[in-house]
All heavy atoms as atom14 arrays in JSON, in Angstrom:
{
  "sequence": "MDSPDSRVGSLVQDIVDAVDAGDDCRIDRLLSLLVSRAGLADLDELRARLIGR",
  "atom14_mask": [
    [1, 1, 1, 1, 1, 1, 1, 1, 0, 0, 0, 0, 0, 0],
    [1, 1, 1, 1, 1, 1, 1, 1, 0, 0, 0, 0, 0, 0],
    [1, 1, 1, 1, 1, 1, 0, 0, 0, 0, 0, 0, 0, 0],
    [1, 1, 1, 1, 1, 1, 1, 0, 0, 0, 0, 0, 0, 0],
    [1, 1, 1, 1, 1, 1, 1, 1, 0, 0, 0, 0, 0, 0],
    [1, 1, 1, 1, 1, 1, 0, 0, 0, 0, 0, 0, 0, 0],
    [1, 1, 1, 1, 1, 1, 1, 1, 1, 1, 1, 0, 0, 0],
    [1, 1, 1, 1, 1, 1, 1, 0, 0, 0, 0, 0, 0, 0],
    [1, 1, 1, 1, 0, 0, 0, 0, 0, 0, 0, 0, 0, 0],
    [1, 1, 1, 1, 1, 1, 0, 0, 0, 0, 0, 0, 0, 0],
    [1, 1, 1, 1, 1, 1, 1, 1, 0, 0, 0, 0, 0, 0],
    [1, 1, 1, 1, 1, 1, 1, 0, 0, 0, 0, 0, 0, 0],
    [1, 1, 1, 1, 1, 1, 1, 1, 1, 0, 0, 0, 0, 0],
    [1, 1, 1, 1, 1, 1, 1, 1, 0, 0, 0, 0, 0, 0],
    [1, 1, 1, 1, 1, 1, 1, 1, 0, 0, 0, 0, 0, 0],
    [1, 1, 1, 1, 1, 1, 1, 0, 0, 0, 0, 0, 0, 0],
    [1, 1, 1, 1, 1, 1, 1, 1, 0, 0, 0, 0, 0, 0],
    [1, 1, 1, 1, 1, 0, 0, 0, 0, 0, 0, 0, 0, 0],
    [1, 1, 1, 1, 1, 1, 1, 0, 0, 0, 0, 0, 0, 0],
    [1, 1, 1, 1, 1, 1, 1, 1, 0, 0, 0, 0, 0, 0],
    [1, 1, 1, 1, 1, 0, 0, 0, 0, 0, 0, 0, 0, 0],
    [1, 1, 1, 1, 0, 0, 0, 0, 0, 0, 0, 0, 0, 0],
    [1, 1, 1, 1, 1, 1, 1, 1, 0, 0, 0, 0, 0, 0],
    [1, 1, 1, 1, 1, 1, 1, 1, 0, 0, 0, 0, 0, 0],
    [1, 1, 1, 1, 1, 1, 0, 0, 0, 0, 0, 0, 0, 0],
    [1, 1, 1, 1, 1, 1, 1, 1, 1, 1, 1, 0, 0, 0],
    [1, 1, 1, 1, 1, 1, 1, 1, 0, 0, 0, 0, 0, 0],
    [1, 1, 1, 1, 1, 1, 1, 1, 0, 0, 0, 0, 0, 0],
    [1, 1, 1, 1, 1, 1, 1, 1, 1, 1, 1, 0, 0, 0],
    [1, 1, 1, 1, 1, 1, 1, 1, 0, 0, 0, 0, 0, 0],
    [1, 1, 1, 1, 1, 1, 1, 1, 0, 0, 0, 0, 0, 0],
    [1, 1, 1, 1, 1, 1, 0, 0, 0, 0, 0, 0, 0, 0],
    [1, 1, 1, 1, 1, 1, 1, 1, 0, 0, 0, 0, 0, 0],
    [1, 1, 1, 1, 1, 1, 1, 1, 0, 0, 0, 0, 0, 0],
    [1, 1, 1, 1, 1, 1, 1, 0, 0, 0, 0, 0, 0, 0],
    [1, 1, 1, 1, 1, 1, 0, 0, 0, 0, 0, 0, 0, 0],
    [1, 1, 1, 1, 1, 1, 1, 1, 1, 1, 1, 0, 0, 0],
    [1, 1, 1, 1, 1, 0, 0, 0, 0, 0, 0, 0, 0, 0],
    [1, 1, 1, 1, 0, 0, 0, 0, 0, 0, 0, 0, 0, 0],
    [1, 1, 1, 1, 1, 1, 1, 1, 0, 0, 0, 0, 0, 0],
    [1, 1, 1, 1, 1, 0, 0, 0, 0, 0, 0, 0, 0, 0],
    [1, 1, 1, 1, 1, 1, 1, 1, 0, 0, 0, 0, 0, 0],
    [1, 1, 1, 1, 1, 1, 1, 1, 0, 0, 0, 0, 0, 0],
    [1, 1, 1, 1, 1, 1, 1, 1, 0, 0, 0, 0, 0, 0],
    [1, 1, 1, 1, 1, 1, 1, 1, 1, 0, 0, 0, 0, 0],
    [1, 1, 1, 1, 1, 1, 1, 1, 0, 0, 0, 0, 0, 0],
    [1, 1, 1, 1, 1, 1, 1, 1, 1, 1, 1, 0, 0, 0],
    [1, 1, 1, 1, 1, 0, 0, 0, 0, 0, 0, 0, 0, 0],
    [1, 1, 1, 1, 1, 1, 1, 1, 1, 1, 1, 0, 0, 0],
    [1, 1, 1, 1, 1, 1, 1, 1, 0, 0, 0, 0, 0, 0],
    [1, 1, 1, 1, 1, 1, 1, 1, 0, 0, 0, 0, 0, 0],
    [1, 1, 1, 1, 0, 0, 0, 0, 0, 0, 0, 0, 0, 0],
    [1, 1, 1, 1, 1, 1, 1, 1, 1, 1, 1, 0, 0, 0]
  ],
  "atom14_positions": [
    [[-44.78, -70.03, -95.79], [-44.55, -68.6, -95.36], [-43.06, -68.6, -94.97], [-42.58, -69.38, -94.15], [-45.54, -68.21, -94.28], [-45.4, -66.88, -93.9], [-46.86, -66.55, -92.97], [-46.47, -65.01, -92.29], [0.0, 0.0, 0.0], [0.0, 0.0, 0.0], [0.0, 0.0, 0.0], [0.0, 0.0, 0.0], [0.0, 0.0, 0.0], [0.0, 0.0, 0.0]],
    [[-42.38, -67.54, -95.26], [-40.95, -67.36, -94.79], [-40.95, -66.92, -93.29], [-41.79, -66.39, -92.74], [-40.33, -66.28, -95.49], [-40.08, -66.52, -97.04], [-40.03, -67.62, -97.38], [-40.01, -65.47, -97.71], [0.0, 0.0, 0.0], [0.0, 0.0, 0.0], [0.0, 0.0, 0.0], [0.0, 0.0, 0.0], [0.0, 0.0, 0.0], [0.0, 0.0, 0.0]],
    [[-39.78, -67.41, -92.76], [-39.61, -67.03, -91.37], [-39.09, -65.62, -91.24], [-38.54, -65.05, -92.07], [-38.55, -68.07, -90.67], [-37.32, -67.7, -91.27], [0.0, 0.0, 0.0], [0.0, 0.0, 0.0], [0.0, 0.0, 0.0], [0.0, 0.0, 0.0], [0.0, 0.0, 0.0], [0.0, 0.0, 0.0], [0.0, 0.0, 0.0], [0.0, 0.0, 0.0]],
    [[-39.31, -65.14, -89.95], [-38.75, -63.7, -89.76], [-37.32, -63.58, -90.06], [-36.84, -62.56, -90.71], [-39.07, -63.35, -88.29], [-40.17, -64.17, -87.99], [-40.03, -65.54, -88.84], [0.0, 0.0, 0.0], [0.0, 0.0, 0.0], [0.0, 0.0, 0.0], [0.0, 0.0, 0.0], [0.0, 0.0, 0.0], [0.0, 0.0, 0.0], [0.0, 0.0, 0.0]],
    [[-36.57, -64.61, -89.87], [-35.14, -64.53, -90.06], [-34.8, -64.56, -91.44], [-33.95, -63.84, -92.0], [-34.29, -65.7, -89.34], [-34.31, -65.62, -87.78], [-34.48, -64.46, -87.27], [-34.04, -66.73, -87.16], [0.0, 0.0, 0.0], [0.0, 0.0, 0.0], [0.0, 0.0, 0.0], [0.0, 0.0, 0.0], [0.0, 0.0, 0.0], [0.0, 0.0, 0.0]],
    [[-35.51, -65.3, -92.34], [-35.25, -65.39, -93.69], [-35.69, -64.07, -94.43], [-34.96, -63.58, -95.32], [-35.93, -66.52, -94.33], [-37.34, -66.5, -94.25], [0.0, 0.0, 0.0], [0.0, 0.0, 0.0], [0.0, 0.0, 0.0], [0.0, 0.0, 0.0], [0.0, 0.0, 0.0], [0.0, 0.0, 0.0], [0.0, 0.0, 0.0], [0.0, 0.0, 0.0]],
    [[-36.75, -63.43, -93.95], [-37.2, -62.21, -94.48], [-36.12, -61.17, -94.13], [-35.83, -60.19, -95.04], [-38.54, -61.8, -93.86], [-39.65, -62.63, -94.43], [-41.04, -62.03, -94.13], [-41.27, -61.85, -92.72], [-41.97, -62.79, -92.02], [-42.42, -63.71, -92.52], [-42.11, -62.39, -90.74], [0.0, 0.0, 0.0], [0.0, 0.0, 0.0], [0.0, 0.0, 0.0]],
    [[-35.58, -61.16, -92.85], [-34.62, -60.13, -92.62], [-33.26, -60.37, -93.45], [-32.76, -59.42, -93.91], [-34.3, -60.1, -91.0], [-33.13, -59.28, -90.68], [-35.48, -59.51, -90.23], [0.0, 0.0, 0.0], [0.0, 0.0, 0.0], [0.0, 0.0, 0.0], [0.0, 0.0, 0.0], [0.0, 0.0, 0.0], [0.0, 0.0, 0.0], [0.0, 0.0, 0.0]],
    [[-33.01, -61.68, -93.58], [-31.77, -61.95, -94.38], [-31.94, -61.47, -95.73], [-31.02, -60.99, -96.36], [0.0, 0.0, 0.0], [0.0, 0.0, 0.0], [0.0, 0.0, 0.0], [0.0, 0.0, 0.0], [0.0, 0.0, 0.0], [0.0, 0.0, 0.0], [0.0, 0.0, 0.0], [0.0, 0.0, 0.0], [0.0, 0.0, 0.0], [0.0, 0.0, 0.0]],
    [[-33.13, -61.66, -96.23], [-33.43, -61.17, -97.73], [-33.31, -59.66, -97.73], [-32.75, -59.1, -98.7], [-34.81, -61.59, -98.05], [-35.09, -61.29, -99.33], [0.0, 0.0, 0.0], [0.0, 0.0, 0.0], [0.0, 0.0, 0.0], [0.0, 0.0, 0.0], [0.0, 0.0, 0.0], [0.0, 0.0, 0.0], [0.0, 0.0, 0.0], [0.0, 0.0, 0.0]],
    [[-33.89, -58.96, -96.78], [-33.79, -57.6, -96.65], [-32.34, -56.96, -96.67], [-31.99, -56.14, -97.33], [-34.63, -57.01, -95.46], [-34.68, -55.49, -95.33], [-35.33, -54.75, -96.5], [-35.53, -55.22, -94.1], [0.0, 0.0, 0.0], [0.0, 0.0, 0.0], [0.0, 0.0, 0.0], [0.0, 0.0, 0.0], [0.0, 0.0, 0.0], [0.0, 0.0, 0.0]],
    [[-31.57, -57.8, -95.86], [-30.26, -57.29, -95.71], [-29.45, -57.53, -97.09], [-28.7, -56.68, -97.55], [-29.47, -58.2, -94.54], [-27.89, -57.99, -94.59], [-29.97, -57.68, -93.16], [0.0, 0.0, 0.0], [0.0, 0.0, 0.0], [0.0, 0.0, 0.0], [0.0, 0.0, 0.0], [0.0, 0.0, 0.0], [0.0, 0.0, 0.0], [0.0, 0.0, 0.0]],
    [[-29.8, -58.7, -97.73], [-29.11, -58.87, -99.01], [-29.75, -57.72, -100.18], [-28.82, -57.36, -100.8], [-29.51, -60.23, -99.67], [-28.87, -60.5, -100.91], [-27.36, -60.55, -100.83], [-26.77, -61.11, -100.06], [-26.71, -59.8, -101.73], [0.0, 0.0, 0.0], [0.0, 0.0, 0.0], [0.0, 0.0, 0.0], [0.0, 0.0, 0.0], [0.0, 0.0, 0.0]],
    [[-30.86, -57.23, -99.9], [-31.38, -56.23, -100.76], [-30.67, -54.98, -100.51], [-30.17, -54.28, -101.39], [-32.83, -55.95, -100.61], [-33.7, -56.99, -101.11], [-33.3, -57.8, -101.96], [-34.92, -56.99, -100.84], [0.0, 0.0, 0.0], [0.0, 0.0, 0.0], [0.0, 0.0, 0.0], [0.0, 0.0, 0.0], [0.0, 0.0, 0.0], [0.0, 0.0, 0.0]],
    [[-30.32, -54.74, -99.29], [-29.45, -53.54, -98.82], [-27.95, -53.65, -99.32], [-27.5, -52.75, -99.93], [-29.32, -53.3, -97.35], [-30.73, -53.04, -96.69], [-28.39, -52.18, -96.96], [-30.9, -53.04, -95.29], [0.0, 0.0, 0.0], [0.0, 0.0, 0.0], [0.0, 0.0, 0.0], [0.0, 0.0, 0.0], [0.0, 0.0, 0.0], [0.0, 0.0, 0.0]],
    [[-27.42, -54.75, -99.4], [-26.05, -55.06, -99.94], [-26.08, -54.77, -101.43], [-25.22, -54.13, -101.93], [-25.55, -56.51, -99.49], [-24.26, -56.81, -100.26], [-25.36, -56.62, -98.17], [0.0, 0.0, 0.0], [0.0, 0.0, 0.0], [0.0, 0.0, 0.0], [0.0, 0.0, 0.0], [0.0, 0.0, 0.0], [0.0, 0.0, 0.0], [0.0, 0.0, 0.0]],
    [[-27.12, -55.24, -102.16], [-27.38, -55.09, -103.49], [-27.39, -53.61, -103.85], [-26.75, -53.02, -104.85], [-28.4, -55.96, -104.11], [-28.2, -57.29, -103.99], [-27.09, -57.83, -103.83], [-29.27, -58.07, -104.19], [0.0, 0.0, 0.0], [0.0, 0.0, 0.0], [0.0, 0.0, 0.0], [0.0, 0.0, 0.0], [0.0, 0.0, 0.0], [0.0, 0.0, 0.0]],
    [[-28.15, -52.87, -103.02], [-28.36, -51.37, -103.24], [-27.02, -50.75, -103.14], [-26.74, -49.8, -103.86], [-29.53, -50.9, -102.34], [0.0, 0.0, 0.0], [0.0, 0.0, 0.0], [0.0, 0.0, 0.0], [0.0, 0.0, 0.0], [0.0, 0.0, 0.0], [0.0, 0.0, 0.0], [0.0, 0.0, 0.0], [0.0, 0.0, 0.0], [0.0, 0.0, 0.0]],
    [[-26.3, -51.1, -102.09], [-25.06, -50.4, -101.89], [-24.03, -50.8, -102.94], [-23.36, -49.82, -103.51], [-24.37, -50.86, -100.48], [-22.92, -50.6, -100.31], [-25.13, -50.54, -99.27], [0.0, 0.0, 0.0], [0.0, 0.0, 0.0], [0.0, 0.0, 0.0], [0.0, 0.0, 0.0], [0.0, 0.0, 0.0], [0.0, 0.0, 0.0], [0.0, 0.0, 0.0]],
    [[-24.02, -51.98, -103.56], [-23.18, -52.23, -104.61], [-23.54, -51.6, -105.8], [-22.65, -50.99, -106.59], [-23.35, -53.77, -104.9], [-22.65, -54.7, -103.85], [-21.87, -54.15, -103.08], [-22.81, -55.9, -103.96], [0.0, 0.0, 0.0], [0.0, 0.0, 0.0], [0.0, 0.0, 0.0], [0.0, 0.0, 0.0], [0.0, 0.0, 0.0], [0.0, 0.0, 0.0]],
    [[-24.91, -51.13, -105.97], [-25.36, -50.55, -107.12], [-25.2, -48.95, -106.97], [-25.52, -48.14, -107.95], [-26.8, -50.81, -107.45], [0.0, 0.0, 0.0], [0.0, 0.0, 0.0], [0.0, 0.0, 0.0], [0.0, 0.0, 0.0], [0.0, 0.0, 0.0], [0.0, 0.0, 0.0], [0.0, 0.0, 0.0], [0.0, 0.0, 0.0], [0.0, 0.0, 0.0]],
    [[-24.98, -48.53, -105.68], [-24.8, -47.06, -105.44], [-26.16, -46.47, -105.45], [-26.18, -45.18, -105.71], [0.0, 0.0, 0.0], [0.0, 0.0, 0.0], [0.0, 0.0, 0.0], [0.0, 0.0, 0.0], [0.0, 0.0, 0.0], [0.0, 0.0, 0.0], [0.0, 0.0, 0.0], [0.0, 0.0, 0.0], [0.0, 0.0, 0.0], [0.0, 0.0, 0.0]],
    [[-27.18, -47.06, -105.07], [-28.51, -46.46, -105.17], [-28.97, -46.07, -103.7], [-29.49, -46.74, -102.97], [-29.41, -47.63, -105.67], [-30.97, -47.1, -105.92], [-31.22, -46.02, -105.44], [-31.73, -47.95, -106.48], [0.0, 0.0, 0.0], [0.0, 0.0, 0.0], [0.0, 0.0, 0.0], [0.0, 0.0, 0.0], [0.0, 0.0, 0.0], [0.0, 0.0, 0.0]],
    [[-28.53, -44.78, -103.43], [-28.66, -44.22, -102.19], [-30.14, -44.13, -101.78], [-30.36, -44.32, -100.52], [-28.07, -42.74, -102.15], [-26.55, -42.66, -102.21], [-26.04, -43.74, -101.77], [-26.03, -41.69, -102.65], [0.0, 0.0, 0.0], [0.0, 0.0, 0.0], [0.0, 0.0, 0.0], [0.0, 0.0, 0.0], [0.0, 0.0, 0.0], [0.0, 0.0, 0.0]],
    [[-31.07, -43.74, -102.74], [-32.5, -43.67, -102.35], [-33.05, -45.01, -101.88], [-33.77, -45.14, -100.87], [-33.31, -43.21, -103.43], [-33.03, -41.43, -103.85], [0.0, 0.0, 0.0], [0.0, 0.0, 0.0], [0.0, 0.0, 0.0], [0.0, 0.0, 0.0], [0.0, 0.0, 0.0], [0.0, 0.0, 0.0], [0.0, 0.0, 0.0], [0.0, 0.0, 0.0]],
    [[-32.65, -45.92, -102.54], [-33.14, -47.47, -102.27], [-32.44, -47.84, -100.92], [-33.22, -48.53, -100.14], [-32.68, -48.43, -103.41], [-33.34, -49.83, -103.12], [-33.16, -50.63, -104.45], [-33.72, -51.82, -104.13], [-33.15, -53.01, -104.33], [-31.93, -53.09, -104.72], [-33.59, -54.23, -103.9], [0.0, 0.0, 0.0], [0.0, 0.0, 0.0], [0.0, 0.0, 0.0]],
    [[-31.29, -47.5, -100.71], [-30.52, -47.79, -99.47], [-31.37, -47.24, -98.26], [-31.6, -47.96, -97.25], [-29.06, -47.47, -99.5], [-28.33, -48.14, -100.4], [-28.46, -47.54, -98.02], [-26.95, -47.46, -100.74], [0.0, 0.0, 0.0], [0.0, 0.0, 0.0], [0.0, 0.0, 0.0], [0.0, 0.0, 0.0], [0.0, 0.0, 0.0], [0.0, 0.0, 0.0]],
    [[-31.7, -45.96, -98.42], [-32.37, -45.28, -97.28], [-33.73, -45.93, -97.08], [-34.22, -46.18, -95.97], [-32.65, -43.76, -97.77], [-31.26, -43.0, -97.6], [-30.41, -43.39, -96.92], [-31.34, -41.87, -98.21], [0.0, 0.0, 0.0], [0.0, 0.0, 0.0], [0.0, 0.0, 0.0], [0.0, 0.0, 0.0], [0.0, 0.0, 0.0], [0.0, 0.0, 0.0]],
    [[-34.38, -46.28, -98.13], [-35.88, -46.85, -97.94], [-35.69, -48.34, -97.28], [-36.41, -48.69, -96.48], [-36.52, -47.07, -99.27], [-36.94, -45.87, -99.9], [-37.86, -46.07, -101.05], [-37.38, -46.97, -102.0], [-36.6, -46.65, -103.06], [-36.27, -45.36, -103.27], [-36.29, -47.52, -104.04], [0.0, 0.0, 0.0], [0.0, 0.0, 0.0], [0.0, 0.0, 0.0]],
    [[-34.69, -49.1, -97.72], [-34.44, -50.45, -97.18], [-34.08, -50.38, -95.67], [-34.44, -51.14, -94.91], [-33.48, -51.24, -97.92], [-33.98, -51.6, -99.49], [-32.85, -51.95, -100.23], [-35.05, -52.59, -99.31], [0.0, 0.0, 0.0], [0.0, 0.0, 0.0], [0.0, 0.0, 0.0], [0.0, 0.0, 0.0], [0.0, 0.0, 0.0], [0.0, 0.0, 0.0]],
    [[-33.22, -49.42, -95.36], [-32.64, -49.2, -94.0], [-33.83, -48.89, -93.07], [-34.03, -49.32, -91.98], [-31.56, -48.16, -93.88], [-30.28, -48.74, -94.34], [-29.07, -47.76, -94.31], [-29.67, -49.96, -93.47], [0.0, 0.0, 0.0], [0.0, 0.0, 0.0], [0.0, 0.0, 0.0], [0.0, 0.0, 0.0], [0.0, 0.0, 0.0], [0.0, 0.0, 0.0]],
    [[-34.76, -47.98, -93.62], [-35.95, -47.51, -92.88], [-36.8, -48.85, -92.57], [-37.39, -48.98, -91.56], [-36.69, -46.54, -93.58], [-35.92, -45.23, -93.62], [0.0, 0.0, 0.0], [0.0, 0.0, 0.0], [0.0, 0.0, 0.0], [0.0, 0.0, 0.0], [0.0, 0.0, 0.0], [0.0, 0.0, 0.0], [0.0, 0.0, 0.0], [0.0, 0.0, 0.0]],
    [[-36.97, -49.65, -93.64], [-37.8, -50.85, -93.46], [-37.23, -51.86, -92.45], [-37.89, -52.34, -91.73], [-37.91, -51.65, -94.88], [-38.79, -52.75, -94.92], [-40.15, -52.49, -94.56], [-38.85, -53.21, -96.28], [0.0, 0.0, 0.0], [0.0, 0.0, 0.0], [0.0, 0.0, 0.0], [0.0, 0.0, 0.0], [0.0, 0.0, 0.0], [0.0, 0.0, 0.0]],
    [[-35.87, -51.94, -92.56], [-35.34, -52.78, -91.5], [-35.45, -52.28, -90.14], [-35.68, -53.12, -89.35], [-33.62, -52.88, -91.85], [-32.87, -53.73, -90.99], [-33.32, -55.25, -90.94], [-31.38, -53.62, -91.35], [0.0, 0.0, 0.0], [0.0, 0.0, 0.0], [0.0, 0.0, 0.0], [0.0, 0.0, 0.0], [0.0, 0.0, 0.0], [0.0, 0.0, 0.0]],
    [[-35.26, -51.05, -89.89], [-35.53, -50.35, -88.61], [-36.92, -50.71, -88.17], [-37.18, -51.09, -87.09], [-35.28, -48.85, -88.62], [-35.67, -48.16, -87.36], [-33.67, -48.67, -88.84], [0.0, 0.0, 0.0], [0.0, 0.0, 0.0], [0.0, 0.0, 0.0], [0.0, 0.0, 0.0], [0.0, 0.0, 0.0], [0.0, 0.0, 0.0], [0.0, 0.0, 0.0]],
    [[-37.81, -50.5, -89.07], [-39.38, -50.73, -88.69], [-39.52, -52.17, -88.3], [-40.17, -52.47, -87.43], [-40.16, -50.33, -89.83], [-41.55, -50.61, -89.67], [0.0, 0.0, 0.0], [0.0, 0.0, 0.0], [0.0, 0.0, 0.0], [0.0, 0.0, 0.0], [0.0, 0.0, 0.0], [0.0, 0.0, 0.0], [0.0, 0.0, 0.0], [0.0, 0.0, 0.0]],
    [[-39.09, -53.05, -89.19], [-39.27, -54.54, -88.89], [-38.63, -55.07, -87.53], [-39.15, -55.87, -86.94], [-38.79, -55.39, -90.06], [-39.72, -55.38, -91.19], [-39.35, -56.32, -92.29], [-40.27, -56.24, -93.4], [-40.01, -56.84, -94.61], [-39.06, -57.66, -94.66], [-40.86, -56.72, -95.56], [0.0, 0.0, 0.0], [0.0, 0.0, 0.0], [0.0, 0.0, 0.0]],
    [[-37.45, -54.39, -87.16], [-36.76, -54.69, -86.15], [-37.38, -54.03, -84.87], [-37.08, -54.38, -83.7], [-35.3, -54.29, -86.1], [0.0, 0.0, 0.0], [0.0, 0.0, 0.0], [0.0, 0.0, 0.0], [0.0, 0.0, 0.0], [0.0, 0.0, 0.0], [0.0, 0.0, 0.0], [0.0, 0.0, 0.0], [0.0, 0.0, 0.0], [0.0, 0.0, 0.0]],
    [[-38.31, -53.27, -85.0], [-38.98, -52.5, -83.94], [-38.03, -51.49, -83.24], [-38.31, -51.21, -82.08], [0.0, 0.0, 0.0], [0.0, 0.0, 0.0], [0.0, 0.0, 0.0], [0.0, 0.0, 0.0], [0.0, 0.0, 0.0], [0.0, 0.0, 0.0], [0.0, 0.0, 0.0], [0.0, 0.0, 0.0], [0.0, 0.0, 0.0], [0.0, 0.0, 0.0]],
    [[-37.21, -50.89, -83.94], [-36.33, -49.93, -83.43], [-36.9, -48.44, -83.68], [-37.64, -48.22, -84.53], [-34.93, -50.08, -84.1], [-34.22, -51.49, -83.96], [-33.03, -51.57, -84.64], [-33.99, -51.75, -82.49], [0.0, 0.0, 0.0], [0.0, 0.0, 0.0], [0.0, 0.0, 0.0], [0.0, 0.0, 0.0], [0.0, 0.0, 0.0], [0.0, 0.0, 0.0]],
    [[-36.24, -47.59, -82.86], [-36.83, -46.28, -82.95], [-36.26, -45.44, -84.24], [-37.05, -44.72, -84.94], [-36.36, -45.32, -81.74], [0.0, 0.0, 0.0], [0.0, 0.0, 0.0], [0.0, 0.0, 0.0], [0.0, 0.0, 0.0], [0.0, 0.0, 0.0], [0.0, 0.0, 0.0], [0.0, 0.0, 0.0], [0.0, 0.0, 0.0], [0.0, 0.0, 0.0]],
    [[-34.98, -45.67, -84.5], [-34.41, -45.05, -85.73], [-33.09, -45.64, -86.1], [-32.68, -46.7, -85.52], [-34.18, -43.55, -85.45], [-33.41, -43.22, -84.17], [-32.59, -44.15, -83.77], [-33.6, -42.23, -83.56], [0.0, 0.0, 0.0], [0.0, 0.0, 0.0], [0.0, 0.0, 0.0], [0.0, 0.0, 0.0], [0.0, 0.0, 0.0], [0.0, 0.0, 0.0]],
    [[-32.55, -45.09, -87.15], [-31.16, -45.55, -87.59], [-30.13, -45.51, -86.54], [-29.32, -46.32, -86.53], [-30.76, -44.83, -88.9], [-31.51, -45.27, -90.11], [-31.05, -44.28, -91.16], [-31.15, -46.76, -90.49], [0.0, 0.0, 0.0], [0.0, 0.0, 0.0], [0.0, 0.0, 0.0], [0.0, 0.0, 0.0], [0.0, 0.0, 0.0], [0.0, 0.0, 0.0]],
    [[-30.16, -44.53, -85.62], [-29.07, -44.46, -84.59], [-29.25, -45.64, -83.62], [-28.23, -46.15, -83.16], [-29.39, -43.11, -83.86], [-28.89, -41.89, -84.66], [-28.11, -42.12, -85.4], [-29.38, -40.8, -84.29], [0.0, 0.0, 0.0], [0.0, 0.0, 0.0], [0.0, 0.0, 0.0], [0.0, 0.0, 0.0], [0.0, 0.0, 0.0], [0.0, 0.0, 0.0]],
    [[-30.46, -46.03, -83.31], [-30.59, -47.32, -82.47], [-30.16, -48.54, -83.16], [-29.44, -49.33, -82.6], [-32.08, -47.38, -82.11], [-32.25, -48.6, -81.09], [-33.63, -48.69, -80.52], [-34.56, -47.84, -80.89], [-34.0, -49.76, -79.85], [0.0, 0.0, 0.0], [0.0, 0.0, 0.0], [0.0, 0.0, 0.0], [0.0, 0.0, 0.0], [0.0, 0.0, 0.0]],
    [[-30.41, -48.58, -84.53], [-29.91, -49.72, -85.31], [-28.43, -49.74, -85.27], [-27.77, -50.71, -84.93], [-30.36, -49.66, -86.68], [-29.8, -50.71, -87.73], [-30.12, -52.1, -87.21], [-30.2, -50.48, -89.13], [0.0, 0.0, 0.0], [0.0, 0.0, 0.0], [0.0, 0.0, 0.0], [0.0, 0.0, 0.0], [0.0, 0.0, 0.0], [0.0, 0.0, 0.0]],
    [[-27.75, -48.5, -85.58], [-26.28, -48.38, -85.57], [-25.75, -48.92, -84.1], [-24.73, -49.52, -84.12], [-25.93, -47.03, -85.87], [-24.52, -46.74, -86.04], [-24.18, -45.35, -86.57], [-24.85, -44.98, -87.73], [-25.67, -44.14, -87.81], [-26.23, -43.46, -87.0], [-26.35, -43.91, -89.05], [0.0, 0.0, 0.0], [0.0, 0.0, 0.0], [0.0, 0.0, 0.0]],
    [[-26.29, -48.41, -83.05], [-25.94, -48.63, -81.63], [-25.91, -50.23, -81.48], [-24.97, -50.75, -80.87], [-26.66, -47.85, -80.71], [0.0, 0.0, 0.0], [0.0, 0.0, 0.0], [0.0, 0.0, 0.0], [0.0, 0.0, 0.0], [0.0, 0.0, 0.0], [0.0, 0.0, 0.0], [0.0, 0.0, 0.0], [0.0, 0.0, 0.0], [0.0, 0.0, 0.0]],
    [[-27.0, -50.85, -81.87], [-27.13, -52.21, -81.65], [-26.07, -53.08, -82.49], [-25.7, -54.12, -82.12], [-28.61, -52.75, -81.87], [-29.56, -52.21, -80.85], [-30.84, -52.75, -81.12], [-31.8, -52.31, -80.09], [-32.59, -53.03, -79.47], [-32.71, -54.38, -79.82], [-33.37, -52.7, -78.48], [0.0, 0.0, 0.0], [0.0, 0.0, 0.0], [0.0, 0.0, 0.0]],
    [[-25.94, -52.62, -83.72], [-24.96, -53.33, -84.59], [-23.46, -53.25, -84.16], [-22.8, -54.21, -84.23], [-25.01, -52.71, -85.95], [-26.35, -53.15, -86.72], [-26.32, -52.4, -88.21], [-26.5, -54.66, -87.04], [0.0, 0.0, 0.0], [0.0, 0.0, 0.0], [0.0, 0.0, 0.0], [0.0, 0.0, 0.0], [0.0, 0.0, 0.0], [0.0, 0.0, 0.0]],
    [[-23.18, -52.17, -83.46], [-21.76, -52.07, -83.07], [-21.65, -52.32, -81.49], [-20.62, -52.29, -80.99], [-21.24, -50.59, -83.32], [-21.91, -49.49, -82.72], [-21.09, -50.52, -84.68], [-21.38, -48.2, -82.69], [0.0, 0.0, 0.0], [0.0, 0.0, 0.0], [0.0, 0.0, 0.0], [0.0, 0.0, 0.0], [0.0, 0.0, 0.0], [0.0, 0.0, 0.0]],
    [[-22.8, -52.69, -80.89], [-22.9, -53.19, -79.51], [-22.69, -52.15, -78.51], [-22.15, -52.22, -77.34], [0.0, 0.0, 0.0], [0.0, 0.0, 0.0], [0.0, 0.0, 0.0], [0.0, 0.0, 0.0], [0.0, 0.0, 0.0], [0.0, 0.0, 0.0], [0.0, 0.0, 0.0], [0.0, 0.0, 0.0], [0.0, 0.0, 0.0], [0.0, 0.0, 0.0]],
    [[-23.2, -50.89, -78.65], [-23.19, -49.88, -77.83], [-24.56, -49.56, -77.15], [-25.53, -49.73, -77.66], [-22.73, -48.59, -78.42], [-21.18, -48.63, -78.8], [-20.72, -47.35, -79.28], [-19.27, -47.53, -79.61], [-18.57, -46.62, -80.37], [-19.15, -45.56, -80.56], [-17.36, -46.83, -80.59], [0.0, 0.0, 0.0], [0.0, 0.0, 0.0], [0.0, 0.0, 0.0]]
  ]
}
């Protein structure tokens, strides 16, 4: 079984691949999944945590 860190790393790689492909719908779905797995309220909370605010 994969560790939580490896699953998140895989999810982040999927997001990067979707960005590279310009697949906006997939990007939105993957970001929502990342927010959910991280236990955050929404994308604004994710953004704040990523930039340290």
